[in-house]
C-alpha positions in Angstrom: 24.8 -12.4 46.8 21.8 -10.1 46.9 18.5 -11.3 45.2 15.5 -9.3 44.5 12.3 -10.8 43.1 8.6 -10.0 42.7 5.8 -11.6 44.7 5.4 -14.4 42.1 9.1 -15.3 42.3 8.9 -15.3 46.1 5.9 -17.7 46.0 7.6 -20.1 43.7 10.7 -20.1 45.9 8.6 -20.7 49.1 6.7 -23.5 47.4 9.9 -25.1 46.3 11.4 -24.9 49.8 8.3 -26.6 51.1 8.9 -29.5 48.7 6.3 -28.6 46.0 7.1 -29.5 42.4 7.3 -27.2 39.5 3.8 -28.4 38.4 2.5 -27.6 41.9 3.9 -24.0 41.5 2.4 -23.6 38.1 -1.0 -24.8 39.3 -1.0 -22.5 42.3 0.0 -19.5 40.1 -2.8 -20.3 37.6 -5.3 -20.6 40.4 -4.3 -17.2 41.9 -3.7 -15.3 38.7 -5.6 -17.2 35.9 -4.2 -19.2 33.1 -1.2 -17.8 31.2 0.6 -19.2 28.2 4.0 -18.5 29.5 3.7 -19.4 33.2 5.2 -22.9 32.8 8.3 -21.5 31.0 8.6 -18.7 33.5 8.6 -21.1 36.4 11.0 -23.4 34.7 13.4 -20.5 34.0 13.2 -19.1 37.5 14.0 -22.5 39.0 16.9 -23.0 36.6 18.4 -19.7 37.8 17.8 -20.7 41.4 19.4 -24.1 40.9 22.4 -22.6 39.1 22.9 -20.1 41.9 22.6 -23.0 44.4 19.7 -21.5 46.2 17.6 -24.6 45.6 18.6 -28.1 44.6 17.2 -30.1 41.7 15.1 -33.0 43.1 16.2 -36.5 42.4 
């Protein structure tokens, strides 16, 4: 399966692989790009897609 994502999606994936939480990813994005009303939902949605595709696993 081929995946293509933007630099923000790549950062979230890299942080997840390193063991960071969803909240860690949101904090990092807000530090780098400023607060955004939709960033939490966007990160949650991206991780849901990655989990469904078995690219990452849900943490226990």
